[in-house]
C-alpha positions as a printed NumPy array, in Angstrom:
array([[ 74.751, 161.161, 131.235],
       [ 75.487, 160.274, 134.839],
       [ 72.184, 158.169, 134.918],
       [ 73.545, 156.398, 131.827],
       [ 76.726, 155.506, 133.406],
       [ 75.166, 154.307, 136.617],
       [ 72.409, 152.341, 134.945],
       [ 73.719, 150.949, 131.727],
       [ 70.175, 149.828, 130.433],
       [ 68.621, 153.435, 130.774],
       [ 67.629, 154.862, 127.486],
       [ 68.421, 158.326, 126.543],
       [ 65.869, 161.271, 126.556],
       [ 65.188, 160.625, 122.768],
       [ 64.09 , 157.26 , 123.921],
       [ 65.977, 155.567, 120.832],
       [ 69.701, 154.831, 121.662],
       [ 70.891, 153.119, 124.695],
       [ 74.437, 153.844, 125.967],
       [ 75.642, 150.415, 124.733],
       [ 74.358, 151.362, 121.118],
       [ 76.086, 154.648, 121.499],
       [ 79.351, 153.131, 122.451],
       [ 79.262, 150.549, 119.604],
       [ 78.168, 153.287, 116.958],
       [ 80.671, 155.758, 118.011],
       [ 83.601, 153.131, 118.088],
       [ 82.822, 151.819, 114.606],
       [ 82.357, 155.521, 113.359],
       [ 85.832, 156.311, 114.701],
       [ 87.215, 153.467, 113.227],
       [ 85.614, 154.007, 109.816],
       [ 86.866, 157.548, 109.878],
       [ 90.248, 156.464, 110.783],
       [ 90.245, 154.02 , 107.701],
       [ 89.225, 156.984, 105.415],
       [ 91.865, 159.145, 106.623],
       [ 94.623, 156.554, 105.829],
       [ 93.029, 154.896, 102.719],
       [ 93.642, 155.785,  99.189],
       [ 89.944, 156.498,  98.448],
       [ 90.29 , 156.931,  94.647],
       [ 92.222, 153.637,  94.411],
       [ 89.531, 151.847,  96.452],
       [ 86.961, 153.528,  94.344],
       [ 88.455, 152.554,  91.133],
       [ 89.124, 148.779,  92.273],
       [ 85.375, 148.61 ,  93.365],
       [ 84.104, 150.182,  90.006],
       [ 86.322, 147.776,  88.184],
       [ 85.074, 144.758,  90.183],
       [ 81.557, 145.995,  89.502],
       [ 82.049, 146.414,  85.744],
       [ 83.473, 142.885,  85.517],
       [ 80.434, 141.44 ,  87.394],
       [ 77.555, 139.811,  85.534],
       [ 74.052, 140.953,  86.083],
       [ 73.096, 137.887,  88.249],
       [ 76.085, 138.221,  90.506],
       [ 75.591, 141.905,  90.839],
       [ 71.775, 141.235,  91.909],
       [ 72.934, 138.634,  94.641],
       [ 75.611, 140.763,  96.006],
       [ 73.635, 143.984,  96.111],
       [ 70.591, 142.236,  97.737],
       [ 73.115, 141.181, 100.443],
       [ 74.393, 144.765, 100.753],
       [ 70.881, 146.238, 100.631],
       [ 69.819, 144.133, 103.52 ],
       [ 72.401, 146.382, 105.584],
       [ 71.851, 149.886, 103.803],
       [ 68.027, 149.564, 103.818],
       [ 67.823, 151.067, 107.446],
       [ 69.729, 154.024, 106.748],
       [ 67.882, 157.433, 107.058],
       [ 65.627, 158.359, 104.195],
       [ 67.433, 161.508, 103.545],
       [ 70.859, 159.787, 103.095],
       [ 69.14 , 157.21 , 100.831],
       [ 67.747, 159.895,  98.699],
       [ 70.949, 161.801,  98.582],
       [ 72.768, 159.005,  97.006],
       [ 69.875, 157.48 ,  95.203],
       [ 69.895, 154.242,  97.152],
       [ 67.007, 152.199,  96.583],
       [ 66.33 , 148.275,  96.445],
       [ 66.593, 147.911,  92.604],
       [ 69.596, 149.817,  91.731],
       [ 71.461, 148.908,  88.577],
       [ 75.122, 148.371,  88.278],
       [ 75.635, 151.662,  86.5  ],
       [ 73.7  , 153.604,  89.366],
       [ 75.888, 152.021,  91.944],
       [ 78.894, 152.902,  89.915],
       [ 77.844, 156.545,  89.446],
       [ 77.238, 156.646,  93.376],
       [ 80.764, 155.54 ,  93.781],
       [ 82.107, 157.993,  91.523],
       [ 80.684, 161.214,  93.304],
       [ 82.219, 159.941,  96.8  ],
       [ 85.181, 161.906,  98.29 ],
       [ 86.58 , 161.844, 101.782],
       [ 84.219, 164.674, 102.858],
       [ 81.159, 162.953, 101.64 ],
       [ 82.369, 159.678, 103.274],
       [ 82.709, 161.484, 106.583],
       [ 79.096, 162.94 , 106.239],
       [ 77.67 , 159.335, 105.452],
       [ 79.525, 157.969, 108.493],
       [ 78.206, 160.632, 110.816],
       [ 74.603, 160.28 , 109.185],
       [ 74.283, 156.488, 110.182],
       [ 72.439, 156.276, 113.294],
       [ 74.188, 154.352, 116.142],
       [ 71.408, 152.094, 116.956],
       [ 71.837, 150.626, 113.058],
       [ 75.396, 150.148, 113.676],
       [ 74.859, 148.455, 116.899],
       [ 72.064, 146.089, 115.312],
       [ 74.399, 145.22 , 112.492],
       [ 77.127, 144.286, 114.917],
       [ 74.948, 142.457, 117.343],
       [ 73.598, 140.391, 114.24 ],
       [ 77.179, 139.789, 113.492],
       [ 77.75 , 138.524, 116.953],
       [ 74.749, 136.368, 116.785],
       [ 75.755, 134.769, 113.6  ],
       [ 79.074, 134.012, 115.11 ],
       [ 77.353, 132.533, 118.15 ],
       [ 79.774, 134.133, 120.462],
       [ 79.316, 134.938, 124.112],
       [ 78.743, 138.57 , 124.606],
       [ 80.81 , 139.805, 127.403],
       [ 82.245, 143.19 , 127.577],
       [ 85.731, 141.882, 126.853],
       [ 84.718, 139.968, 123.71 ],
       [ 82.823, 142.814, 122.355],
       [ 85.976, 144.653, 122.379],
       [ 87.988, 141.84 , 120.962],
       [ 85.275, 141.191, 118.152],
       [ 85.62 , 144.903, 117.255],
       [ 89.367, 144.563, 116.907],
       [ 88.79 , 141.446, 114.764],
       [ 86.624, 143.217, 112.511],
       [ 88.989, 146.394, 112.43 ],
       [ 91.985, 143.96 , 111.378],
       [ 89.91 , 142.606, 108.708],
       [ 89.104, 146.061, 107.207],
       [ 92.764, 146.961, 107.22 ],
       [ 93.903, 143.69 , 105.716],
       [ 91.408, 144.198, 103.044],
       [ 92.081, 147.683, 102.353],
       [ 95.869, 146.964, 102.146],
       [ 95.142, 144.114,  99.68 ],
       [ 92.869, 146.321,  97.482],
       [ 95.208, 149.239,  97.299],
       [ 98.472, 147.147,  96.975],
       [100.295, 148.051, 100.103]])
């Protein structure tokens, strides 16, 4: 670990996750778990299930295609556990949502590799074409967190 602190570009023994990716991944995992602790999960589930039921087939396909671009890199065991595949139907997604509880959500959060989270975050930053400096990375994480909280409060009526 000391090598990683002294040489930020140094890769860990597994040869997969850089220190930067670990920091980004663990930060978002912590934020996600904090959200789950405070959120009314049954209300969020019901709101999202209701939205899915109201969605027409074409709109669902478009939205799911965007979501699948993010979740396609999840570990295979996680995708198999929740039946995640490229061609899921609305009903399959609804059934996957219905079985989630806080314990399962925590397990999903823990199962997502840090490098996948970091990849998505870096893509987000690239899309926004922001300068990547240490302070701006923290600022962007805070902005994303505030958006998540705002959306959760809106969906649960708080």
